[in-house]
Steps between C-alpha positions, in 0.01 A plus 500: 500500500777601750528801738794731434632803690653790304692779668549801268739793562410799318654844458401730792316783327123457511426538131740215396381287792139539396568417150716205603233336725246525221742359251593211712135433584402508135779264407392250779145514373599469144682185573195351677598555865254555768620772748398397850664777703693817439691703761673828477797482722611860453824689413825364658868594483697250312821353656679554170416699178311325234490668164627833675188491734556528880118441589245274354131422546419147597184315389388141578267275284358152579362332198393168361616386152606204291872403558584548135348860508735589805807477283329715233406762765867521606622547151238783443586675828873514425429731216292757701698841555291586816630191691834527666494134631235209531489172659239242423485179710248213535327478849509174679168315502 
């Protein structure tokens, strides 16, 4: 298993943010990931509008999963409406 970092950018309103965090957490666990760390980075002003939003709520995950599951996770997260953007990268060992 490898360690991955995922940065998720959600819509700024609290209800959508809470639903989005739970959705991403459930998706990671469904695909067999072990979540090691989660960090709420708060609401920030975007430097350019994303889907007509000027502010977004940032959330950071560190998880361990099989490399073939990482690609499936990215495909599943692409379809989530709560997410404005996300980035998943492998941590150096």
